VMD Tcl script that builds the backbone (N, CA, C; Angstrom):
set m [mol new atoms 558]
animate dup $m
set s [atomselect $m all]
$s set {name element resname resid chain x y z} {
  {N N UNK 1 A 107.961 -22.311 178.335}
  {CA C UNK 1 A 107.449 -21.235 178.982}
  {C C UNK 1 A 106.213 -21.564 180.150}
  {N N UNK 2 A 106.738 -21.215 181.384}
  {CA C UNK 2 A 105.298 -21.307 182.410}
  {C C UNK 2 A 104.439 -20.328 182.624}
  {N N UNK 3 A 102.908 -20.536 183.049}
  {CA C UNK 3 A 102.144 -20.016 183.014}
  {C C UNK 3 A 102.582 -18.466 183.923}
  {N N UNK 4 A 103.431 -18.422 184.882}
  {CA C UNK 4 A 104.143 -17.337 185.951}
  {C C UNK 4 A 103.877 -16.113 185.358}
  {N N UNK 5 A 105.270 -16.468 183.968}
  {CA C UNK 5 A 105.751 -15.470 183.288}
  {C C UNK 5 A 104.778 -14.957 182.456}
  {N N UNK 6 A 103.632 -15.380 181.795}
  {CA C UNK 6 A 103.029 -15.118 180.797}
  {C C UNK 6 A 102.432 -14.228 181.598}
  {N N UNK 7 A 101.247 -14.122 183.024}
  {CA C UNK 7 A 99.760 -13.754 183.727}
  {C C UNK 7 A 100.566 -12.133 183.620}
  {N N UNK 8 A 101.995 -11.483 183.425}
  {CA C UNK 8 A 101.994 -10.413 183.393}
  {C C UNK 8 A 101.914 -9.642 184.714}
  {N N UNK 9 A 102.048 -10.123 185.615}
  {CA C UNK 9 A 101.801 -9.576 187.254}
  {C C UNK 9 A 102.872 -9.102 187.397}
  {N N UNK 10 A 102.990 -7.891 187.711}
  {CA C UNK 10 A 103.649 -6.519 188.273}
  {C C UNK 10 A 104.897 -7.225 188.926}
  {N N UNK 11 A 104.830 -8.124 189.603}
  {CA C UNK 11 A 105.510 -8.823 191.025}
  {C C UNK 11 A 106.830 -9.391 190.289}
  {N N UNK 12 A 106.771 -9.498 188.673}
  {CA C UNK 12 A 107.991 -9.889 187.855}
  {C C UNK 12 A 108.750 -8.719 187.399}
  {N N UNK 13 A 108.830 -7.666 187.413}
  {CA C UNK 13 A 109.173 -6.420 187.115}
  {C C UNK 13 A 110.169 -5.826 188.384}
  {N N UNK 14 A 109.933 -7.025 189.375}
  {CA C UNK 14 A 110.843 -5.939 190.665}
  {C C UNK 14 A 112.402 -6.681 190.460}
  {N N UNK 15 A 112.992 -5.769 190.458}
  {CA C UNK 15 A 114.753 -6.384 190.643}
  {C C UNK 15 A 115.060 -5.366 189.081}
  {N N UNK 16 A 114.245 -5.110 188.208}
  {CA C UNK 16 A 114.437 -4.995 186.782}
  {C C UNK 16 A 114.785 -3.697 187.037}
  {N N UNK 17 A 115.763 -2.971 186.524}
  {CA C UNK 17 A 116.177 -1.640 186.176}
  {C C UNK 17 A 115.073 -0.897 186.060}
  {N N UNK 18 A 115.325 0.682 186.913}
  {CA C UNK 18 A 114.054 1.523 186.528}
  {C C UNK 18 A 113.899 1.904 185.184}
  {N N UNK 19 A 113.291 2.233 184.105}
  {CA C UNK 19 A 113.585 2.890 182.908}
  {C C UNK 19 A 113.621 4.688 183.457}
  {N N UNK 20 A 114.402 5.244 182.112}
  {CA C UNK 20 A 115.224 6.790 182.498}
  {C C UNK 20 A 113.507 7.748 182.942}
  {N N UNK 21 A 112.813 7.151 181.934}
  {CA C UNK 21 A 111.434 8.155 181.889}
  {C C UNK 21 A 110.655 8.149 182.890}
  {N N UNK 22 A 110.917 7.205 183.947}
  {CA C UNK 22 A 110.061 7.435 185.186}
  {C C UNK 22 A 110.643 8.140 186.226}
  {N N UNK 23 A 111.850 8.606 186.437}
  {CA C UNK 23 A 112.280 9.508 187.382}
  {C C UNK 23 A 112.335 10.654 187.157}
  {N N UNK 24 A 112.919 10.929 185.712}
  {CA C UNK 24 A 112.371 12.620 185.098}
  {C C UNK 24 A 110.966 12.792 185.248}
  {N N UNK 25 A 110.227 11.427 184.494}
  {CA C UNK 25 A 108.484 12.085 184.718}
  {C C UNK 25 A 108.453 12.496 186.234}
  {N N UNK 26 A 108.942 12.110 187.358}
  {CA C UNK 26 A 108.912 12.558 188.660}
  {C C UNK 26 A 109.206 13.572 189.187}
  {N N UNK 27 A 110.460 13.951 188.471}
  {CA C UNK 27 A 111.473 14.993 188.879}
  {C C UNK 27 A 110.632 16.344 188.200}
  {N N UNK 28 A 110.020 16.332 186.946}
  {CA C UNK 28 A 109.203 17.581 186.112}
  {C C UNK 28 A 108.451 17.698 186.604}
  {N N UNK 29 A 107.160 16.767 186.971}
  {CA C UNK 29 A 106.106 16.842 187.894}
  {C C UNK 29 A 106.529 17.304 188.995}
  {N N UNK 30 A 107.267 17.052 190.016}
  {CA C UNK 30 A 107.520 17.838 191.129}
  {C C UNK 30 A 108.119 19.240 191.091}
  {N N UNK 31 A 108.580 19.652 189.684}
  {CA C UNK 31 A 108.655 21.015 189.179}
  {C C UNK 31 A 108.123 21.846 188.921}
  {N N UNK 32 A 107.102 20.749 188.478}
  {CA C UNK 32 A 105.867 22.153 188.038}
  {C C UNK 32 A 104.747 22.226 189.455}
  {N N UNK 33 A 104.975 21.105 189.850}
  {CA C UNK 33 A 103.758 21.446 191.164}
  {C C UNK 33 A 104.501 22.596 191.958}
  {N N UNK 34 A 105.880 22.544 192.234}
  {CA C UNK 34 A 106.649 23.519 192.623}
  {C C UNK 34 A 106.180 24.552 192.558}
  {N N UNK 35 A 106.176 24.850 190.809}
  {CA C UNK 35 A 106.216 26.399 190.113}
  {C C UNK 35 A 104.942 27.028 190.298}
  {N N UNK 36 A 103.986 25.846 190.254}
  {CA C UNK 36 A 102.664 26.408 190.162}
  {C C UNK 36 A 102.377 26.979 191.749}
  {N N UNK 37 A 102.343 26.121 192.398}
  {CA C UNK 37 A 102.098 26.961 194.040}
  {C C UNK 37 A 102.896 27.810 194.247}
  {N N UNK 38 A 104.091 28.448 193.707}
  {CA C UNK 38 A 104.609 29.747 194.064}
  {C C UNK 38 A 104.209 30.319 192.745}
  {N N UNK 39 A 103.669 30.203 191.621}
  {CA C UNK 39 A 102.451 30.929 191.163}
  {C C UNK 39 A 101.515 31.299 191.724}
  {N N UNK 40 A 100.964 30.438 192.499}
  {CA C UNK 40 A 99.506 31.130 192.876}
  {C C UNK 40 A 99.804 31.639 193.861}
  {N N UNK 41 A 100.516 31.781 194.330}
  {CA C UNK 41 A 101.057 32.737 195.882}
  {C C UNK 41 A 102.228 34.252 195.236}
  {N N UNK 42 A 101.937 34.096 194.247}
  {CA C UNK 42 A 102.631 34.994 193.538}
  {C C UNK 42 A 104.276 35.321 193.856}
  {N N UNK 43 A 104.617 34.057 193.875}
  {CA C UNK 43 A 106.549 33.662 194.354}
  {C C UNK 43 A 107.313 33.115 192.758}
  {N N UNK 44 A 106.555 33.009 191.820}
  {CA C UNK 44 A 107.586 32.741 190.564}
  {C C UNK 44 A 108.563 33.776 190.030}
  {N N UNK 45 A 108.060 34.696 190.143}
  {CA C UNK 45 A 108.657 36.060 189.658}
  {C C UNK 45 A 108.465 37.125 190.197}
  {N N UNK 46 A 109.084 38.125 190.084}
  {CA C UNK 46 A 108.587 39.407 190.748}
  {C C UNK 46 A 107.858 40.372 190.321}
  {N N UNK 47 A 107.878 40.001 188.922}
  {CA C UNK 47 A 106.611 40.912 188.209}
  {C C UNK 47 A 105.534 40.630 187.433}
  {N N UNK 48 A 105.790 39.069 186.911}
  {CA C UNK 48 A 104.627 38.136 186.531}
  {C C UNK 48 A 103.977 37.285 187.139}
  {N N UNK 49 A 102.959 37.118 186.167}
  {CA C UNK 49 A 102.133 36.160 186.789}
  {C C UNK 49 A 101.719 35.050 185.914}
  {N N UNK 50 A 102.372 34.165 185.823}
  {CA C UNK 50 A 102.164 32.970 184.828}
  {C C UNK 50 A 100.962 32.313 184.429}
  {N N UNK 51 A 100.471 32.248 183.266}
  {CA C UNK 51 A 99.012 31.394 182.551}
  {C C UNK 51 A 99.532 30.254 182.371}
  {N N UNK 52 A 99.441 29.405 183.100}
  {CA C UNK 52 A 100.304 28.259 182.262}
  {C C UNK 52 A 99.385 27.826 181.120}
  {N N UNK 53 A 98.252 27.835 181.001}
  {CA C UNK 53 A 97.299 27.671 179.579}
  {C C UNK 53 A 98.415 28.429 177.980}
  {N N UNK 54 A 98.432 29.792 178.739}
  {CA C UNK 54 A 98.972 30.582 177.544}
  {C C UNK 54 A 100.448 30.026 177.186}
  {N N UNK 55 A 101.273 30.013 178.547}
  {CA C UNK 55 A 102.558 29.261 178.243}
  {C C UNK 55 A 102.743 28.059 177.555}
  {N N UNK 56 A 101.856 27.235 177.678}
  {CA C UNK 56 A 101.695 25.898 176.873}
  {C C UNK 56 A 101.286 25.841 175.463}
  {N N UNK 57 A 100.316 26.681 175.374}
  {CA C UNK 57 A 100.180 26.371 173.634}
  {C C UNK 57 A 100.607 27.811 173.144}
  {N N UNK 58 A 102.013 28.616 173.704}
  {CA C UNK 58 A 102.777 29.550 172.684}
  {C C UNK 58 A 101.570 30.323 172.522}
  {N N UNK 59 A 100.965 31.064 173.427}
  {CA C UNK 59 A 99.881 31.922 173.491}
  {C C UNK 59 A 98.894 31.946 172.525}
  {N N UNK 60 A 98.412 30.414 172.068}
  {CA C UNK 60 A 97.346 30.774 171.481}
  {C C UNK 60 A 95.646 30.870 172.107}
  {N N UNK 61 A 95.869 30.486 173.011}
  {CA C UNK 61 A 94.293 30.579 173.796}
  {C C UNK 61 A 94.537 31.764 174.885}
  {N N UNK 62 A 95.870 32.472 175.104}
  {CA C UNK 62 A 95.602 33.187 175.839}
  {C C UNK 62 A 97.235 33.468 176.072}
  {N N UNK 63 A 97.054 35.236 176.879}
  {CA C UNK 63 A 98.536 35.853 177.094}
  {C C UNK 63 A 99.493 34.631 178.187}
  {N N UNK 64 A 100.514 34.724 178.141}
  {CA C UNK 64 A 101.638 33.810 178.854}
  {C C UNK 64 A 101.436 34.344 180.121}
  {N N UNK 65 A 101.957 35.547 180.228}
  {CA C UNK 65 A 102.251 36.401 181.351}
  {C C UNK 65 A 101.609 37.805 182.063}
  {N N UNK 66 A 101.161 37.471 182.549}
  {CA C UNK 66 A 100.090 38.862 182.864}
  {C C UNK 66 A 100.829 39.465 183.802}
  {N N UNK 67 A 100.651 40.753 184.675}
  {CA C UNK 67 A 101.133 41.541 184.996}
  {C C UNK 67 A 100.648 40.905 186.791}
  {N N UNK 68 A 102.423 41.196 187.372}
  {CA C UNK 68 A 101.580 40.405 188.882}
  {C C UNK 68 A 100.882 41.057 190.049}
  {N N UNK 69 A 100.400 39.996 190.491}
  {CA C UNK 69 A 99.113 40.508 191.648}
  {C C UNK 69 A 100.241 40.188 192.888}
  {N N UNK 70 A 99.733 40.929 193.887}
  {CA C UNK 70 A 99.968 40.607 195.268}
  {C C UNK 70 A 99.400 39.499 195.979}
  {N N UNK 71 A 99.545 38.542 196.956}
  {CA C UNK 71 A 98.605 37.862 197.526}
  {C C UNK 71 A 98.491 36.096 196.611}
  {N N UNK 72 A 97.396 35.802 196.935}
  {CA C UNK 72 A 96.856 34.850 196.398}
  {C C UNK 72 A 95.869 34.626 194.874}
  {N N UNK 73 A 96.474 34.349 193.694}
  {CA C UNK 73 A 95.855 34.481 192.662}
  {C C UNK 73 A 95.886 32.862 191.656}
  {N N UNK 74 A 94.513 32.789 191.396}
  {CA C UNK 74 A 93.750 31.222 191.272}
  {C C UNK 74 A 93.588 31.478 189.839}
  {N N UNK 75 A 94.165 30.683 188.742}
  {CA C UNK 75 A 93.268 30.904 187.421}
  {C C UNK 75 A 92.784 29.063 187.468}
  {N N UNK 76 A 90.765 29.363 187.383}
  {CA C UNK 76 A 90.353 27.867 188.159}
  {C C UNK 76 A 90.730 26.813 186.613}
  {N N UNK 77 A 90.740 27.329 185.589}
  {CA C UNK 77 A 91.231 26.541 184.169}
  {C C UNK 77 A 92.490 26.282 183.962}
  {N N UNK 78 A 93.259 27.566 184.119}
  {CA C UNK 78 A 94.976 26.765 183.656}
  {C C UNK 78 A 95.706 26.299 184.821}
  {N N UNK 79 A 95.094 26.692 185.972}
  {CA C UNK 79 A 96.417 26.076 187.255}
  {C C UNK 79 A 95.587 25.036 187.706}
  {N N UNK 80 A 94.202 24.432 187.389}
  {CA C UNK 80 A 93.397 22.989 188.028}
  {C C UNK 80 A 94.192 22.303 186.788}
  {N N UNK 81 A 94.076 22.547 185.739}
  {CA C UNK 81 A 95.047 21.809 184.688}
  {C C UNK 81 A 96.040 21.358 184.526}
  {N N UNK 82 A 96.733 22.524 184.782}
  {CA C UNK 82 A 98.596 22.056 185.432}
  {C C UNK 82 A 98.723 21.487 186.552}
  {N N UNK 83 A 98.104 22.015 187.379}
  {CA C UNK 83 A 98.468 20.653 188.637}
  {C C UNK 83 A 97.920 19.673 188.171}
  {N N UNK 84 A 96.730 19.068 187.893}
  {CA C UNK 84 A 96.530 17.939 187.777}
  {C C UNK 84 A 97.371 17.276 186.720}
  {N N UNK 85 A 97.990 18.152 185.677}
  {CA C UNK 85 A 98.941 17.401 184.756}
  {C C UNK 85 A 100.065 16.542 185.390}
  {N N UNK 86 A 100.468 18.047 185.973}
  {CA C UNK 86 A 102.000 17.667 186.920}
  {C C UNK 86 A 102.013 16.205 188.162}
  {N N UNK 87 A 100.477 16.351 188.661}
  {CA C UNK 87 A 100.281 15.278 189.763}
  {C C UNK 87 A 100.628 13.978 188.867}
  {N N UNK 88 A 99.815 13.804 187.953}
  {CA C UNK 88 A 99.334 12.717 186.819}
  {C C UNK 88 A 101.244 12.173 186.677}
  {N N UNK 89 A 102.080 13.363 185.833}
  {CA C UNK 89 A 103.311 12.545 185.837}
  {C C UNK 89 A 104.196 12.466 187.216}
  {N N UNK 90 A 103.976 12.633 188.333}
  {CA C UNK 90 A 104.410 11.969 189.309}
  {C C UNK 90 A 103.746 11.207 189.935}
  {N N UNK 91 A 102.617 10.575 189.796}
  {CA C UNK 91 A 101.959 9.307 190.210}
  {C C UNK 91 A 102.230 8.180 189.394}
  {N N UNK 92 A 102.672 8.489 187.926}
  {CA C UNK 92 A 102.515 7.242 187.068}
  {C C UNK 92 A 104.319 7.377 187.057}
  {N N UNK 93 A 105.277 8.057 187.338}
  {CA C UNK 93 A 106.643 7.882 187.382}
  {C C UNK 93 A 106.878 7.093 188.901}
  {N N UNK 94 A 106.209 7.502 189.556}
  {CA C UNK 94 A 106.092 6.780 190.755}
  {C C UNK 94 A 105.800 5.440 190.835}
  {N N UNK 95 A 104.652 5.027 189.964}
  {CA C UNK 95 A 103.879 3.775 189.919}
  {C C UNK 95 A 105.305 3.026 189.725}
  {N N UNK 96 A 105.870 3.315 188.189}
  {CA C UNK 96 A 106.332 2.583 187.215}
  {C C UNK 96 A 107.543 2.217 188.443}
  {N N UNK 97 A 108.180 3.283 188.871}
  {CA C UNK 97 A 109.346 2.904 190.031}
  {C C UNK 97 A 109.499 2.194 190.960}
  {N N UNK 98 A 107.983 2.171 191.544}
  {CA C UNK 98 A 107.326 1.510 192.375}
  {C C UNK 98 A 107.257 -0.005 192.434}
  {N N UNK 99 A 106.445 -0.267 190.820}
  {CA C UNK 99 A 107.035 -1.726 190.477}
  {C C UNK 99 A 107.858 -2.127 190.363}
  {N N UNK 100 A 109.341 -1.723 190.247}
  {CA C UNK 100 A 110.335 -2.299 190.030}
  {C C UNK 100 A 111.252 -1.889 191.480}
  {N N UNK 101 A 111.320 -1.304 192.442}
  {CA C UNK 101 A 111.717 -1.173 193.658}
  {C C UNK 101 A 110.984 -0.486 194.630}
  {N N UNK 102 A 111.113 -0.659 195.492}
  {CA C UNK 102 A 110.713 0.454 196.765}
  {C C UNK 102 A 110.990 1.564 197.038}
  {N N UNK 103 A 110.013 2.440 196.515}
  {CA C UNK 103 A 109.917 3.766 196.998}
  {C C UNK 103 A 110.986 4.525 197.353}
  {N N UNK 104 A 111.060 3.608 198.684}
  {CA C UNK 104 A 112.019 4.503 199.657}
  {C C UNK 104 A 113.520 4.138 199.085}
  {N N UNK 105 A 114.098 3.243 199.096}
  {CA C UNK 105 A 115.488 2.938 197.862}
  {C C UNK 105 A 115.141 3.717 197.224}
  {N N UNK 106 A 114.351 3.987 196.251}
  {CA C UNK 106 A 114.828 4.704 195.212}
  {C C UNK 106 A 115.107 6.529 195.631}
  {N N UNK 107 A 114.234 7.088 196.588}
  {CA C UNK 107 A 114.583 8.406 197.311}
  {C C UNK 107 A 115.834 7.955 197.964}
  {N N UNK 108 A 116.073 7.186 198.268}
  {CA C UNK 108 A 117.290 7.118 199.269}
  {C C UNK 108 A 118.652 7.159 198.328}
  {N N UNK 109 A 118.194 6.051 197.125}
  {CA C UNK 109 A 119.369 6.031 196.559}
  {C C UNK 109 A 119.768 7.605 195.728}
  {N N UNK 110 A 119.117 8.302 195.850}
  {CA C UNK 110 A 119.471 9.612 195.312}
  {C C UNK 110 A 120.415 10.646 196.032}
  {N N UNK 111 A 120.528 10.155 197.084}
  {CA C UNK 111 A 121.119 11.165 198.074}
  {C C UNK 111 A 122.258 10.038 198.614}
  {N N UNK 112 A 122.193 8.617 198.675}
  {CA C UNK 112 A 123.083 7.925 199.018}
  {C C UNK 112 A 123.631 7.060 197.525}
  {N N UNK 113 A 124.413 7.427 196.898}
  {CA C UNK 113 A 125.210 6.586 195.949}
  {C C UNK 113 A 126.591 6.671 195.636}
  {N N UNK 114 A 127.301 6.596 194.891}
  {CA C UNK 114 A 128.817 6.493 194.451}
  {C C UNK 114 A 129.323 8.086 193.654}
  {N N UNK 115 A 128.179 9.143 193.724}
  {CA C UNK 115 A 128.346 10.225 192.848}
  {C C UNK 115 A 128.788 11.049 193.810}
  {N N UNK 116 A 127.854 10.982 194.812}
  {CA C UNK 116 A 128.122 12.270 196.027}
  {C C UNK 116 A 129.335 12.133 196.789}
  {N N UNK 117 A 129.803 11.132 197.221}
  {CA C UNK 117 A 131.430 10.662 197.508}
  {C C UNK 117 A 132.639 11.456 196.971}
  {N N UNK 118 A 132.545 11.704 195.486}
  {CA C UNK 118 A 133.370 12.082 194.655}
  {C C UNK 118 A 133.442 13.616 194.998}
  {N N UNK 119 A 132.409 14.240 195.597}
  {CA C UNK 119 A 132.432 15.635 195.925}
  {C C UNK 119 A 134.173 16.074 196.374}
  {N N UNK 120 A 134.389 15.021 197.206}
  {CA C UNK 120 A 135.832 15.557 197.591}
  {C C UNK 120 A 136.413 14.179 197.515}
  {N N UNK 121 A 136.738 13.438 196.648}
  {CA C UNK 121 A 137.508 12.014 196.791}
  {C C UNK 121 A 138.048 11.647 195.479}
  {N N UNK 122 A 138.804 11.928 194.736}
  {CA C UNK 122 A 138.827 11.788 193.245}
  {C C UNK 122 A 139.067 10.268 192.856}
  {N N UNK 123 A 139.733 9.631 194.528}
  {CA C UNK 123 A 139.628 7.935 193.967}
  {C C UNK 123 A 138.339 7.179 193.828}
  {N N UNK 124 A 137.195 7.782 194.204}
  {CA C UNK 124 A 136.114 7.581 194.146}
  {C C UNK 124 A 135.761 7.270 192.389}
  {N N UNK 125 A 135.680 7.908 191.941}
  {CA C UNK 125 A 135.651 8.126 190.061}
  {C C UNK 125 A 135.779 8.272 188.924}
  {N N UNK 126 A 136.906 8.839 189.883}
  {CA C UNK 126 A 138.256 9.845 188.690}
  {C C UNK 126 A 137.406 11.504 188.921}
  {N N UNK 127 A 138.412 12.073 188.175}
  {CA C UNK 127 A 138.138 13.493 187.789}
  {C C UNK 127 A 136.678 13.893 187.237}
  {N N UNK 128 A 136.721 12.784 186.632}
  {CA C UNK 128 A 135.237 13.194 185.515}
  {C C UNK 128 A 134.447 13.016 186.419}
  {N N UNK 129 A 134.239 11.962 187.446}
  {CA C UNK 129 A 132.889 12.208 188.700}
  {C C UNK 129 A 132.731 13.027 189.609}
  {N N UNK 130 A 134.014 12.980 190.099}
  {CA C UNK 130 A 134.123 14.440 190.839}
  {C C UNK 130 A 133.707 15.917 190.318}
  {N N UNK 131 A 134.268 16.157 188.871}
  {CA C UNK 131 A 133.777 17.464 188.272}
  {C C UNK 131 A 132.152 17.488 187.844}
  {N N UNK 132 A 131.743 16.005 187.817}
  {CA C UNK 132 A 130.522 15.300 187.757}
  {C C UNK 132 A 129.555 16.061 188.579}
  {N N UNK 133 A 129.828 15.691 190.276}
  {CA C UNK 133 A 129.047 15.962 191.186}
  {C C UNK 133 A 128.876 17.355 191.439}
  {N N UNK 134 A 130.415 17.945 191.132}
  {CA C UNK 134 A 130.359 19.375 191.253}
  {C C UNK 134 A 129.153 20.117 190.911}
  {N N UNK 135 A 129.243 19.880 189.122}
  {CA C UNK 135 A 128.313 20.433 188.198}
  {C C UNK 135 A 127.007 20.256 188.549}
  {N N UNK 136 A 126.598 18.790 189.291}
  {CA C UNK 136 A 125.214 18.693 189.754}
  {C C UNK 136 A 124.557 19.169 191.283}
  {N N UNK 137 A 125.682 19.483 191.770}
  {CA C UNK 137 A 125.502 20.250 192.901}
  {C C UNK 137 A 125.152 21.696 193.062}
  {N N UNK 138 A 126.462 22.605 192.037}
  {CA C UNK 138 A 126.053 23.603 191.359}
  {C C UNK 138 A 124.946 23.965 190.308}
  {N N UNK 139 A 124.340 23.173 189.912}
  {CA C UNK 139 A 123.456 23.624 189.107}
  {C C UNK 139 A 122.186 23.738 190.199}
  {N N UNK 140 A 122.032 23.041 191.207}
  {CA C UNK 140 A 120.708 22.879 192.298}
  {C C UNK 140 A 120.744 23.945 193.058}
  {N N UNK 141 A 122.005 23.986 193.483}
  {CA C UNK 141 A 122.350 25.051 195.041}
  {C C UNK 141 A 121.798 26.498 193.604}
  {N N UNK 142 A 122.359 26.963 192.613}
  {CA C UNK 142 A 122.442 27.784 191.877}
  {C C UNK 142 A 120.698 28.401 191.758}
  {N N UNK 143 A 120.104 27.204 191.016}
  {CA C UNK 143 A 118.560 27.500 190.817}
  {C C UNK 143 A 117.950 27.963 192.056}
  {N N UNK 144 A 117.824 27.183 193.039}
  {CA C UNK 144 A 117.283 27.179 194.430}
  {C C UNK 144 A 117.775 28.624 195.094}
  {N N UNK 145 A 119.006 29.112 195.202}
  {CA C UNK 145 A 119.619 30.128 195.366}
  {C C UNK 145 A 118.684 31.458 195.004}
  {N N UNK 146 A 118.632 31.268 193.778}
  {CA C UNK 146 A 118.366 32.153 192.567}
  {C C UNK 146 A 116.679 32.384 193.138}
  {N N UNK 147 A 116.471 31.512 193.124}
  {CA C UNK 147 A 114.518 31.151 193.138}
  {C C UNK 147 A 114.267 31.754 194.684}
  {N N UNK 148 A 114.617 31.595 195.487}
  {CA C UNK 148 A 114.663 32.111 196.981}
  {C C UNK 148 A 114.825 33.219 197.163}
  {N N UNK 149 A 116.072 33.627 196.796}
  {CA C UNK 149 A 116.523 35.027 196.639}
  {C C UNK 149 A 116.181 36.063 195.657}
  {N N UNK 150 A 116.030 35.298 194.957}
  {CA C UNK 150 A 115.264 36.880 193.915}
  {C C UNK 150 A 114.021 36.709 193.261}
  {N N UNK 151 A 113.141 35.284 193.829}
  {CA C UNK 151 A 111.920 35.044 192.935}
  {C C UNK 151 A 112.208 34.596 191.607}
  {N N UNK 152 A 113.346 34.521 190.932}
  {CA C UNK 152 A 113.218 33.924 189.257}
  {C C UNK 152 A 113.315 32.629 189.411}
  {N N UNK 153 A 112.321 31.934 189.849}
  {CA C UNK 153 A 112.109 30.318 189.839}
  {C C UNK 153 A 111.463 30.315 188.094}
  {N N UNK 154 A 110.870 31.401 187.498}
  {CA C UNK 154 A 110.976 31.367 185.929}
  {C C UNK 154 A 111.888 31.869 185.217}
  {N N UNK 155 A 112.957 32.396 185.195}
  {CA C UNK 155 A 113.817 33.372 184.452}
  {C C UNK 155 A 114.570 32.558 183.726}
  {N N UNK 156 A 114.746 32.954 182.544}
  {CA C UNK 156 A 115.165 31.902 181.227}
  {C C UNK 156 A 116.712 32.188 181.603}
  {N N UNK 157 A 117.378 33.098 182.043}
  {CA C UNK 157 A 118.796 32.938 181.935}
  {C C UNK 157 A 119.085 32.017 183.350}
  {N N UNK 158 A 118.613 31.789 184.394}
  {CA C UNK 158 A 118.535 31.213 185.781}
  {C C UNK 158 A 118.366 29.637 184.652}
  {N N UNK 159 A 116.917 29.509 183.747}
  {CA C UNK 159 A 117.340 28.027 183.242}
  {C C UNK 159 A 118.609 27.999 182.694}
  {N N UNK 160 A 118.941 28.889 181.544}
  {CA C UNK 160 A 120.062 28.347 181.315}
  {C C UNK 160 A 121.532 27.645 181.828}
  {N N UNK 161 A 121.466 28.524 182.742}
  {CA C UNK 161 A 122.435 28.124 183.714}
  {C C UNK 161 A 122.807 26.803 184.423}
  {N N UNK 162 A 121.301 26.940 184.879}
  {CA C UNK 162 A 121.330 25.500 185.313}
  {C C UNK 162 A 121.196 24.432 184.486}
  {N N UNK 163 A 120.648 24.238 183.365}
  {CA C UNK 163 A 120.451 23.195 182.542}
  {C C UNK 163 A 122.065 22.814 182.109}
  {N N UNK 164 A 122.883 23.997 181.653}
  {CA C UNK 164 A 123.982 23.605 180.968}
  {C C UNK 164 A 125.036 23.053 182.494}
  {N N UNK 165 A 124.770 23.407 183.755}
  {CA C UNK 165 A 125.410 22.923 184.507}
  {C C UNK 165 A 125.066 21.436 185.259}
  {N N UNK 166 A 123.466 21.187 185.168}
  {CA C UNK 166 A 123.052 19.917 185.419}
  {C C UNK 166 A 123.046 19.166 183.955}
  {N N UNK 167 A 122.875 19.565 182.677}
  {CA C UNK 167 A 123.340 18.267 181.274}
  {C C UNK 167 A 124.519 17.890 181.579}
  {N N UNK 168 A 125.743 18.842 181.846}
  {CA C UNK 168 A 127.289 18.491 182.183}
  {C C UNK 168 A 127.644 17.292 183.150}
  {N N UNK 169 A 126.738 17.985 184.455}
  {CA C UNK 169 A 127.032 16.442 185.894}
  {C C UNK 169 A 126.388 15.157 184.959}
  {N N UNK 170 A 125.247 15.669 184.209}
  {CA C UNK 170 A 124.637 14.289 183.804}
  {C C UNK 170 A 125.709 13.541 182.995}
  {N N UNK 171 A 125.778 14.233 181.840}
  {CA C UNK 171 A 127.127 13.600 180.802}
  {C C UNK 171 A 128.292 13.039 181.542}
  {N N UNK 172 A 128.672 13.658 182.069}
  {CA C UNK 172 A 130.241 13.491 183.201}
  {C C UNK 172 A 129.711 12.380 183.948}
  {N N UNK 173 A 129.323 12.356 184.767}
  {CA C UNK 173 A 128.775 11.191 185.413}
  {C C UNK 173 A 128.585 9.711 185.043}
  {N N UNK 174 A 127.524 9.513 183.540}
  {CA C UNK 174 A 127.765 8.575 182.202}
  {C C UNK 174 A 129.102 8.451 182.013}
  {N N UNK 175 A 129.611 9.517 181.906}
  {CA C UNK 175 A 130.709 9.174 180.589}
  {C C UNK 175 A 132.117 8.435 181.818}
  {N N UNK 176 A 131.711 8.648 183.092}
  {CA C UNK 176 A 132.559 8.140 184.281}
  {C C UNK 176 A 132.742 6.630 184.136}
  {N N UNK 177 A 131.408 6.030 184.115}
  {CA C UNK 177 A 131.031 4.829 184.290}
  {C C UNK 177 A 131.851 4.029 182.746}
  {N N UNK 178 A 131.949 4.416 181.806}
  {CA C UNK 178 A 132.800 3.908 180.806}
  {C C UNK 178 A 133.487 2.987 180.742}
  {N N UNK 179 A 134.007 1.781 180.253}
  {CA C UNK 179 A 135.239 1.061 180.732}
  {C C UNK 179 A 136.121 1.362 179.833}
  {N N UNK 180 A 137.132 1.805 180.132}
  {CA C UNK 180 A 138.487 1.892 179.550}
  {C C UNK 180 A 138.672 1.030 178.563}
  {N N UNK 181 A 139.488 1.573 177.145}
  {CA C UNK 181 A 139.724 0.864 176.276}
  {C C UNK 181 A 139.352 0.343 175.116}
  {N N UNK 182 A 139.641 -0.691 174.444}
  {CA C UNK 182 A 139.000 -0.982 173.293}
  {C C UNK 182 A 137.776 -2.018 173.240}
  {N N UNK 183 A 137.613 -2.191 174.211}
  {CA C UNK 183 A 136.550 -3.166 174.678}
  {C C UNK 183 A 135.491 -2.244 174.170}
  {N N UNK 184 A 135.197 -1.233 174.687}
  {CA C UNK 184 A 133.777 -1.169 174.496}
  {C C UNK 184 A 133.564 -0.372 172.867}
  {N N UNK 185 A 134.379 -0.066 172.029}
  {CA C UNK 185 A 134.527 -0.036 170.755}
  {C C UNK 185 A 133.372 -1.387 170.038}
  {N N UNK 186 A 132.730 -1.572 169.308}
  {CA C UNK 186 A 132.168 -2.172 168.329}
  {C C UNK 186 A 132.178 -1.738 166.669}
}
mol reanalyze $m
mol bondsrecalc $m
mol representation Tube
mol addrep $m
């Protein structure tokens, strides 16, 4: 074993696959930042204002939902802690991704990959990947459409539909990559 491998230098990680928790942290953190900013401007829900401290502690510290207020509303403790927590998630996830590949390449890979061409071409990955791509696209479009049109960014029903579509899309996309036959059964 050489001294180069023992040093623990981050450059040794370049080219290794990105662990699944890193993109998840980036997406959940960015989603939290979006919801927090919308909540501060009273745009997350038409009638409620969310108290992040109350929501995340299951109302042991304070009520999770207050009456909606017009204009800008900032809770110094709850909003600050939630914003910092989400920003740290994005920063940590980005750091892990950046150690293994260029962040620009990772962002580009979200749009330019072998899933999206399957939207209109069954030969790319078969019917499974086509259905997966449509589920992913419909989940994203539904969430953003309903959020923009009805200010329902925190609606439980919208989450239910979006999560069902997105989970089906991810599962079918990964299932479409399994090699056929008995060689994958041990």
